[in-house]
N, CA, C and O atoms as a Tinker XYZ file with bonds, in Angstrom:
   368  protein
     1  N     23.914000  -79.143000 -120.437000    73     2
     2  CA    24.204000  -80.127000 -121.475000    64     1     3
     3  C     23.339000  -79.930000 -122.720000    63     2     4     5
     4  O     23.867000  -80.053000 -123.825000    81     3
     5  N     22.046000  -79.633000 -122.607000    73     3     6
     6  CA    21.250000  -79.401000 -123.816000    64     5     7
     7  C     21.775000  -78.210000 -124.626000    63     6     8     9
     8  O     21.757000  -78.251000 -125.856000    81     7
     9  N     22.238000  -77.157000 -123.957000    73     7    10
    10  CA    22.736000  -76.010000 -124.714000    64     9    11
    11  C     24.021000  -76.375000 -125.452000    63    10    12    13
    12  O     24.284000  -75.859000 -126.538000    81    11
    13  N     24.817000  -77.262000 -124.866000    73    11    14
    14  CA    26.035000  -77.723000 -125.544000    64    13    15
    15  C     25.666000  -78.511000 -126.793000    63    14    16    17
    16  O     26.297000  -78.339000 -127.836000    81    15
    17  N     24.663000  -79.365000 -126.706000    73    15    18
    18  CA    24.204000  -80.125000 -127.877000    64    17    19
    19  C     23.676000  -79.187000 -128.958000    63    18    20    21
    20  O     23.915000  -79.391000 -130.148000    81    19
    21  N     22.958000  -78.158000 -128.523000    73    19    22
    22  CA    22.432000  -77.180000 -129.461000    64    21    23
    23  C     23.577000  -76.455000 -130.168000    63    22    24    25
    24  O     23.515000  -76.222000 -131.375000    81    23
    25  N     24.614000  -76.101000 -129.421000    73    23    26
    26  CA    25.768000  -75.409000 -130.007000    64    25    27
    27  C     26.478000  -76.309000 -131.013000    63    26    28    29
    28  O     26.898000  -75.851000 -132.076000    81    27
    29  N     26.608000  -77.580000 -130.678000    73    27    30
    30  CA    27.245000  -78.534000 -131.597000    64    29    31
    31  C     26.388000  -78.686000 -132.853000    63    30    32    33
    32  O     26.916000  -78.725000 -133.964000    81    31
    33  N     25.085000  -78.769000 -132.681000    73    31    34
    34  CA    24.179000  -78.901000 -133.826000    64    33    35
    35  C     24.258000  -77.662000 -134.708000    63    34    36    37
    36  O     24.242000  -77.777000 -135.934000    81    35
    37  N     24.343000  -76.492000 -134.112000    73    35    38
    38  CA    24.457000  -75.256000 -134.888000    64    37    39
    39  C     25.763000  -75.221000 -135.672000    63    38    40    41
    40  O     25.785000  -74.839000 -136.842000    81    39
    41  N     26.857000  -75.625000 -135.014000    73    39    42
    42  CA    28.146000  -75.658000 -135.714000    64    41    43
    43  C     28.109000  -76.648000 -136.872000    63    42    44    45
    44  O     28.634000  -76.372000 -137.950000    81    43
    45  N     27.486000  -77.802000 -136.644000    73    43    46
    46  CA    27.401000  -78.826000 -137.669000    64    45    47
    47  C     26.569000  -78.337000 -138.844000    63    46    48    49
    48  O     26.943000  -78.549000 -139.997000    81    47
    49  N     25.438000  -77.682000 -138.564000    73    47    50
    50  CA    24.601000  -77.191000 -139.655000    64    49    51
    51  C     25.281000  -76.027000 -140.374000    63    50    52    53
    52  O     25.115000  -75.879000 -141.585000    81    51
    53  N     26.036000  -75.204000 -139.661000    73    51    54
    54  CA    26.778000  -74.116000 -140.294000    64    53    55
    55  C     27.857000  -74.669000 -141.203000    63    54    56    57
    56  O     28.088000  -74.147000 -142.293000    81    55
    57  N     28.520000  -75.729000 -140.753000    73    55    58
    58  CA    29.566000  -76.343000 -141.576000    64    57    59
    59  C     28.958000  -76.957000 -142.831000    63    58    60    61
    60  O     29.534000  -76.846000 -143.914000    81    59
    61  N     27.810000  -77.598000 -142.700000    73    59    62
    62  CA    27.136000  -78.187000 -143.860000    64    61    63
    63  C     26.705000  -77.093000 -144.830000    63    62    64    65
    64  O     26.844000  -77.245000 -146.044000    81    63
    65  N     26.185000  -75.999000 -144.300000    73    63    66
    66  CA    25.779000  -74.884000 -145.159000    64    65    67
    67  C     26.981000  -74.302000 -145.876000    63    66    68    69
    68  O     26.901000  -73.957000 -147.055000    81    67
    69  N     28.100000  -74.193000 -145.165000    73    67    70
    70  CA    29.320000  -73.676000 -145.770000    64    69    71
    71  C     29.784000  -74.578000 -146.905000    63    70    72    73
    72  O     30.221000  -74.095000 -147.950000    81    71
    73  N     29.689000  -75.883000 -146.699000    73    71    74
    74  CA    30.071000  -76.838000 -147.731000    64    73    75
    75  C     29.163000  -76.694000 -148.943000    63    74    76    77
    76  O     29.634000  -76.746000 -150.079000    81    75
    77  N     27.864000  -76.514000 -148.713000    73    75    78
    78  CA    26.917000  -76.323000 -149.812000    64    77    79
    79  C     27.232000  -75.046000 -150.584000    63    78    80    81
    80  O     27.160000  -75.025000 -151.812000    81    79
    81  N     27.578000  -73.989000 -149.867000    73    79    82
    82  CA    27.936000  -72.725000 -150.509000    64    81    83
    83  C     29.210000  -72.906000 -151.316000    63    82    84    85
    84  O     29.304000  -72.414000 -152.441000    81    83
    85  N     30.189000  -73.604000 -150.760000    73    83    86
    86  CA    31.441000  -73.861000 -151.470000    64    85    87
    87  C     31.189000  -74.646000 -152.761000    63    86    88    89
    88  O     31.778000  -74.346000 -153.800000    81    87
    89  N     30.322000  -75.641000 -152.690000    73    87    90
    90  CA    30.007000  -76.436000 -153.882000    64    89    91
    91  C     29.302000  -75.580000 -154.925000    63    90    92    93
    92  O     29.606000  -75.666000 -156.115000    81    91
    93  N     28.366000  -74.759000 -154.481000    73    91    94
    94  CA    27.650000  -73.887000 -155.408000    64    93    95
    95  C     28.604000  -72.888000 -156.052000    63    94    96    97
    96  O     28.518000  -72.617000 -157.249000    81    95
    97  N     29.513000  -72.343000 -155.247000    73    95    98
    98  CA    30.493000  -71.400000 -155.776000    64    97    99
    99  C     31.392000  -72.089000 -156.800000    63    98   100   101
   100  O     31.679000  -71.521000 -157.854000    81    99
   101  N     31.827000  -73.284000 -156.506000    73    99   102
   102  CA    32.700000  -74.017000 -157.431000    64   101   103
   103  C     31.991000  -74.278000 -158.754000    63   102   104   105
   104  O     32.599000  -74.152000 -159.817000    81   103
   105  N     30.718000  -74.637000 -158.702000    73   103   106
   106  CA    29.943000  -74.885000 -159.917000    64   105   107
   107  C     29.803000  -73.612000 -160.735000    63   106   108   109
   108  O     30.009000  -73.616000 -161.949000    81   107
   109  N     29.453000  -72.525000 -160.063000    73   107   110
   110  CA    29.288000  -71.246000 -160.769000    64   109   111
   111  C     30.625000  -70.724000 -161.282000    63   110   112   113
   112  O     30.690000  -70.142000 -162.365000    81   111
   113  N     31.678000  -70.926000 -160.519000    73   111   114
   114  CA    33.000000  -70.472000 -160.943000    64   113   115
   115  C     33.457000  -71.226000 -162.182000    63   114   116   117
   116  O     34.068000  -70.641000 -163.077000    81   115
   117  N     33.166000  -72.512000 -162.240000    73   115   118
   118  CA    33.554000  -73.304000 -163.414000    64   117   119
   119  C     32.855000  -72.769000 -164.661000    63   118   120   121
   120  O     33.470000  -72.658000 -165.722000    81   119
   121  N     31.589000  -72.443000 -164.534000    73   119   122
   122  CA    30.858000  -71.885000 -165.673000    64   121   123
   123  C     31.393000  -70.502000 -166.030000    63   122   124   125
   124  O     31.557000  -70.179000 -167.206000    81   123
   125  N     31.662000  -69.692000 -165.019000    73   123   126
   126  CA    32.164000  -68.332000 -165.258000    64   125   127
   127  C     33.551000  -68.354000 -165.859000    63   126   128   129
   128  O     33.876000  -67.495000 -166.678000    81   127
   129  N     34.381000  -69.314000 -165.474000    73   127   130
   130  CA    35.754000  -69.341000 -165.990000    64   129   131
   131  C     35.767000  -69.551000 -167.500000    63   130   132   133
   132  O     36.666000  -69.058000 -168.181000    81   131
   133  N     34.803000  -70.261000 -168.021000    73   131   134
   134  CA    34.712000  -70.432000 -169.476000    64   133   135
   135  C     34.382000  -69.100000 -170.141000    63   134   136   137
   136  O     34.946000  -68.765000 -171.182000    81   135
   137  N     33.481000  -68.354000 -169.547000    73   135   138
   138  CA    33.076000  -67.054000 -170.091000    64   137   139
   139  C     34.211000  -66.044000 -169.961000    63   138   140   141
   140  O     34.385000  -65.192000 -170.831000    81   139
   141  N     34.977000  -66.133000 -168.889000    73   139   142
   142  CA    36.004000  -65.142000 -168.589000    64   141   143
   143  C     37.399000  -65.491000 -169.098000    63   142   144   145
   144  O     38.371000  -64.845000 -168.706000    81   143
   145  N     37.517000  -66.481000 -169.948000    73   143   146
   146  CA    38.845000  -66.831000 -170.478000    64   145   147
   147  C     39.468000  -65.611000 -171.141000    63   146   148   149
   148  O     38.820000  -64.911000 -171.919000    81   147
   149  N     40.733000  -65.367000 -170.823000    73   147   150
   150  CA    41.515000  -64.256000 -171.370000    64   149   151
   151  C     41.007000  -62.890000 -170.918000    63   150   152   153
   152  O     41.316000  -61.882000 -171.554000    81   151
   153  N     40.248000  -62.837000 -169.852000    73   151   154
   154  CA    39.753000  -61.573000 -169.306000    64   153   155
   155  C     40.492000  -61.287000 -168.003000    63   154   156   157
   156  O     40.601000  -62.156000 -167.138000    81   155
   157  N     40.992000  -60.074000 -167.874000    73   155   158
   158  CA    41.641000  -59.659000 -166.627000    64   157   159
   159  C     40.597000  -59.085000 -165.686000    63   158   160   161
   160  O     39.656000  -58.416000 -166.115000    81   159
   161  N     40.771000  -59.350000 -164.417000    73   159   162
   162  CA    39.897000  -58.791000 -163.386000    64   161   163
   163  C     40.764000  -57.897000 -162.521000    63   162   164   165
   164  O     41.774000  -58.343000 -161.977000    81   163
   165  N     40.377000  -56.644000 -162.390000    73   163   166
   166  CA    41.158000  -55.687000 -161.619000    64   165   167
   167  C     40.341000  -55.216000 -160.430000    63   166   168   169
   168  O     39.191000  -54.804000 -160.581000    81   167
   169  N     40.931000  -55.277000 -159.261000    73   167   170
   170  CA    40.281000  -54.788000 -158.049000    64   169   171
   171  C     40.966000  -53.498000 -157.634000    63   170   172   173
   172  O     42.192000  -53.436000 -157.548000    81   171
   173  N     40.173000  -52.473000 -157.380000    73   171   174
   174  CA    40.709000  -51.176000 -156.986000    64   173   175
   175  C     40.036000  -50.764000 -155.688000    63   174   176   177
   176  O     38.814000  -50.838000 -155.555000    81   175
   177  N     40.843000  -50.333000 -154.740000    73   175   178
   178  CA    40.284000  -49.881000 -153.476000    64   177   179
   179  C     41.371000  -49.491000 -152.513000    63   178   180   181
   180  O     42.548000  -49.777000 -152.733000    81   179
   181  N     40.975000  -48.838000 -151.450000    73   179   182
   182  CA    41.934000  -48.343000 -150.475000    64   181   183
   183  C     42.427000  -49.418000 -149.515000    63   182   184   185
   184  O     43.495000  -49.270000 -148.922000    81   183
   185  N     41.680000  -50.476000 -149.358000    73   183   186
   186  CA    42.025000  -51.486000 -148.362000    64   185   187
   187  C     42.762000  -52.638000 -149.044000    63   186   188   189
   188  O     42.140000  -53.576000 -149.544000    81   187
   189  N     44.081000  -52.557000 -149.057000    73   187   190
   190  CA    44.904000  -53.530000 -149.790000    64   189   191
   191  C     44.679000  -54.957000 -149.316000    63   190   192   193
   192  O     44.618000  -55.875000 -150.134000    81   191
   193  N     44.557000  -55.158000 -148.021000    73   191   194
   194  CA    44.364000  -56.515000 -147.494000    64   193   195
   195  C     43.040000  -57.104000 -147.972000    63   194   196   197
   196  O     42.971000  -58.288000 -148.304000    81   195
   197  N     41.996000  -56.290000 -148.008000    73   195   198
   198  CA    40.692000  -56.770000 -148.492000    64   197   199
   199  C     40.767000  -57.081000 -149.979000    63   198   200   201
   200  O     40.239000  -58.099000 -150.427000    81   199
   201  N     41.421000  -56.210000 -150.751000    73   199   202
   202  CA    41.580000  -56.455000 -152.184000    64   201   203
   203  C     42.306000  -57.772000 -152.418000    63   202   204   205
   204  O     41.912000  -58.568000 -153.270000    81   203
   205  N     43.367000  -57.992000 -151.657000    73   203   206
   206  CA    44.157000  -59.213000 -151.810000    64   205   207
   207  C     43.328000  -60.450000 -151.462000    63   206   208   209
   208  O     43.387000  -61.458000 -152.166000    81   207
   209  N     42.562000  -60.370000 -150.384000    73   207   210
   210  CA    41.733000  -61.516000 -149.978000    64   209   211
   211  C     40.694000  -61.843000 -151.043000    63   210   212   213
   212  O     40.479000  -63.009000 -151.373000    81   211
   213  N     40.055000  -60.816000 -151.575000    73   211   214
   214  CA    39.047000  -61.030000 -152.625000    64   213   215
   215  C     39.722000  -61.561000 -153.887000    63   214   216   217
   216  O     39.210000  -62.481000 -154.525000    81   215
   217  N     40.854000  -60.994000 -154.245000    73   215   218
   218  CA    41.577000  -61.444000 -155.441000    64   217   219
   219  C     41.967000  -62.912000 -155.319000    63   218   220   221
   220  O     41.841000  -63.675000 -156.277000    81   219
   221  N     42.436000  -63.301000 -154.154000    73   219   222
   222  CA    42.833000  -64.694000 -153.962000    64   221   223
   223  C     41.634000  -65.636000 -154.053000    63   222   224   225
   224  O     41.735000  -66.724000 -154.620000    81   223
   225  N     40.502000  -65.215000 -153.496000    73   223   226
   226  CA    39.295000  -66.048000 -153.563000    64   225   227
   227  C     38.815000  -66.184000 -155.004000    63   226   228   229
   228  O     38.461000  -67.277000 -155.447000    81   227
   229  N     38.804000  -65.066000 -155.735000    73   227   230
   230  CA    38.386000  -65.113000 -157.142000    64   229   231
   231  C     39.359000  -65.966000 -157.949000    63   230   232   233
   232  O     38.944000  -66.797000 -158.757000    81   231
   233  N     40.645000  -65.757000 -157.728000    73   231   234
   234  CA    41.657000  -66.514000 -158.466000    64   233   235
   235  C     41.520000  -68.012000 -158.220000    63   234   236   237
   236  O     41.625000  -68.817000 -159.145000    81   235
   237  N     41.288000  -68.369000 -156.981000    73   235   238
   238  CA    41.130000  -69.795000 -156.653000    64   237   239
   239  C     39.894000  -70.369000 -157.343000    63   238   240   241
   240  O     39.937000  -71.457000 -157.917000    81   239
   241  N     38.798000  -69.625000 -157.278000    73   239   242
   242  CA    37.547000  -70.115000 -157.860000    64   241   243
   243  C     37.632000  -70.229000 -159.375000    63   242   244   245
   244  O     37.045000  -71.140000 -159.958000    81   243
   245  N     38.359000  -69.311000 -160.026000    73   243   246
   246  CA    38.412000  -69.286000 -161.487000    64   245   247
   247  C     39.699000  -69.876000 -162.062000    63   246   248   249
   248  O     39.916000  -69.845000 -163.273000    81   247
   249  N     40.545000  -70.408000 -161.194000    73   247   250
   250  CA    41.849000  -70.946000 -161.609000    64   249   251
   251  C     42.703000  -69.886000 -162.293000    63   250   252   253
   252  O     43.380000  -70.159000 -163.284000    81   251
   253  N     42.660000  -68.690000 -161.758000    73   251   254
   254  CA    43.486000  -67.577000 -162.220000    64   253   255
   255  C     44.733000  -67.495000 -161.356000    63   254   256   257
   256  O     44.825000  -68.162000 -160.326000    81   255
   257  N     45.678000  -66.689000 -161.767000    73   255   258
   258  CA    46.851000  -66.383000 -160.961000    64   257   259
   259  C     46.691000  -64.964000 -160.443000    63   258   260   261
   260  O     46.669000  -64.023000 -161.236000    81   259
   261  N     46.578000  -64.785000 -159.127000    73   259   262
   262  CA    46.414000  -63.418000 -158.613000    64   261   263
   263  C     47.744000  -62.667000 -158.660000    63   262   264   265
   264  O     48.793000  -63.218000 -158.326000    81   263
   265  N     47.685000  -61.421000 -159.073000    73   263   266
   266  CA    48.867000  -60.574000 -159.108000    64   265   267
   267  C     48.612000  -59.334000 -158.265000    63   266   268   269
   268  O     47.513000  -58.778000 -158.267000    81   267
   269  N     49.627000  -58.919000 -157.556000    73   267   270
   270  CA    49.550000  -57.712000 -156.741000    64   269   271
   271  C     50.439000  -56.654000 -157.376000    63   270   272   273
   272  O     51.653000  -56.836000 -157.472000    81   271
   273  N     49.841000  -55.552000 -157.809000    73   271   274
   274  CA    50.620000  -54.484000 -158.447000    64   273   275
   275  C     51.730000  -53.975000 -157.532000    63   274   276   277
   276  O     52.866000  -53.849000 -157.988000    81   275
   277  N     51.453000  -53.675000 -156.256000    73   275   278
   278  CA    52.545000  -53.221000 -155.389000    64   277   279
   279  C     53.692000  -54.230000 -155.287000    63   278   280   281
   280  O     54.861000  -53.843000 -155.287000    81   279
   281  N     53.364000  -55.508000 -155.202000    73   279   282
   282  CA    54.414000  -56.537000 -155.129000    64   281   283
   283  C     55.209000  -56.592000 -156.432000    63   282   284   285
   284  O     56.431000  -56.738000 -156.405000    81   283
   285  N     54.529000  -56.478000 -157.561000    73   283   286
   286  CA    55.221000  -56.499000 -158.848000    64   285   287
   287  C     56.154000  -55.298000 -158.983000    63   286   288   289
   288  O     57.283000  -55.434000 -159.455000    81   287
   289  N     55.682000  -54.129000 -158.571000    73   287   290
   290  CA    56.520000  -52.928000 -158.640000    64   289   291
   291  C     57.762000  -53.096000 -157.777000    63   290   292   293
   292  O     58.865000  -52.739000 -158.189000    81   291
   293  N     57.581000  -53.640000 -156.581000    73   291   294
   294  CA    58.730000  -53.855000 -155.699000    64   293   295
   295  C     59.725000  -54.839000 -156.307000    63   294   296   297
   296  O     60.935000  -54.645000 -156.183000    81   295
   297  N     59.241000  -55.876000 -156.954000    73   295   298
   298  CA    60.144000  -56.857000 -157.567000    64   297   299
   299  C     60.879000  -56.258000 -158.764000    63   298   300   301
   300  O     62.082000  -56.463000 -158.922000    81   299
   301  N     60.163000  -55.523000 -159.599000    73   299   302
   302  CA    60.771000  -54.949000 -160.803000    64   301   303
   303  C     61.794000  -53.872000 -160.454000    63   302   304   305
   304  O     62.855000  -53.791000 -161.072000    81   303
   305  N     61.469000  -53.046000 -159.458000    73   303   306
   306  CA    62.365000  -51.942000 -159.106000    64   305   307
   307  C     63.408000  -52.334000 -158.077000    63   306   308   309
   308  O     64.357000  -51.586000 -157.843000    81   307
   309  N     63.248000  -53.484000 -157.466000    73   307   310
   310  CA    64.132000  -53.930000 -156.381000    64   309   311
   311  C     64.167000  -52.906000 -155.252000    63   310   312   313
   312  O     65.191000  -52.725000 -154.593000    81   311
   313  N     63.039000  -52.240000 -155.039000    73   311   314
   314  CA    62.898000  -51.249000 -153.971000    64   313   315
   315  C     61.574000  -51.484000 -153.249000    63   314   316   317
   316  O     60.613000  -51.976000 -153.840000    81   315
   317  N     61.535000  -51.130000 -151.982000    73   315   318
   318  CA    60.272000  -51.200000 -151.247000    64   317   319
   319  C     59.435000  -49.975000 -151.600000    63   318   320   321
   320  O     59.950000  -48.993000 -152.135000    81   319
   321  N     58.148000  -50.042000 -151.297000    73   319   322
   322  CA    57.276000  -48.890000 -151.543000    64   321   323
   323  C     57.773000  -47.664000 -150.788000    63   322   324   325
   324  O     57.731000  -46.544000 -151.297000    81   323
   325  N     58.241000  -47.894000 -149.574000    73   323   326
   326  CA    58.739000  -46.786000 -148.757000    64   325   327
   327  C     59.938000  -46.122000 -149.428000    63   326   328   329
   328  O     60.051000  -44.896000 -149.440000    81   327
   329  N     60.830000  -46.937000 -149.987000    73   327   330
   330  CA    62.003000  -46.389000 -150.676000    64   329   331
   331  C     61.591000  -45.596000 -151.919000    63   330   332   333
   332  O     62.134000  -44.524000 -152.186000    81   331
   333  N     60.647000  -46.119000 -152.662000    73   331   334
   334  CA    60.183000  -45.438000 -153.871000    64   333   335
   335  C     59.566000  -44.088000 -153.519000    63   334   336   337
   336  O     59.857000  -43.083000 -154.169000    81   335
   337  N     58.712000  -44.060000 -152.490000    73   335   338
   338  CA    58.077000  -42.808000 -152.069000    64   337   339
   339  C     59.124000  -41.834000 -151.555000    63   338   340   341
   340  O     59.038000  -40.636000 -151.828000    81   339
   341  N     60.115000  -42.327000 -150.814000    73   339   342
   342  CA    61.161000  -41.447000 -150.289000    64   341   343
   343  C     61.967000  -40.830000 -151.433000    63   342   344   345
   344  O     62.345000  -39.660000 -151.363000    81   343
   345  N     62.230000  -41.601000 -152.475000    73   343   346
   346  CA    63.020000  -41.119000 -153.602000    64   345   347
   347  C     62.216000  -40.269000 -154.583000    63   346   348   349
   348  O     62.699000  -39.241000 -155.056000    81   347
   349  N     60.990000  -40.697000 -154.891000    73   347   350
   350  CA    60.205000  -40.053000 -155.942000    64   349   351
   351  C     59.056000  -39.202000 -155.433000    63   350   352   353
   352  O     58.474000  -38.433000 -156.198000    81   351
   353  N     58.719000  -39.326000 -154.154000    73   351   354
   354  CA    57.565000  -38.615000 -153.613000    64   353   355
   355  C     56.282000  -39.388000 -153.849000    63   354   356   357
   356  O     56.279000  -40.402000 -154.547000    81   355
   357  N     55.193000  -38.910000 -153.267000    73   355   358
   358  CA    53.902000  -39.598000 -153.366000    64   357   359
   359  C     53.407000  -39.681000 -154.808000    63   358   360   361
   360  O     52.853000  -40.705000 -155.209000    81   359
   361  N     53.596000  -38.630000 -155.585000    73   359   362
   362  CA    53.075000  -38.605000 -156.955000    64   361   363
   363  C     53.974000  -39.369000 -157.921000    63   362   364   365
   364  O     53.555000  -39.702000 -159.029000    81   363
   365  N     55.225000  -39.650000 -157.498000    73   363   366
   366  CA    56.268000  -40.317000 -158.256000    64   365   367
   367  C     55.846000  -40.981000 -159.466000    63   366   368
   368  O     56.670000  -41.570000 -160.166000    81   367
């Protein structure tokens, strides 16, 4: 039973710390959003899922709209990435 109480206390303190971090991030993001007005932020990397997760977090914090280049290309061309590569090749 004491270890269960300790685990609950740890979860509670972790949640409080997370809330404090969230508040600090929101405060800093509000200040940064004023500085970054009309500035585009571009994330480049091999791990698309990680890029998307970071982009969404930044967009939420700065009240930006996240855009995904691959998704935009698919919408504009009305083709999937696989179809584009099959038709045009990797360098397409």
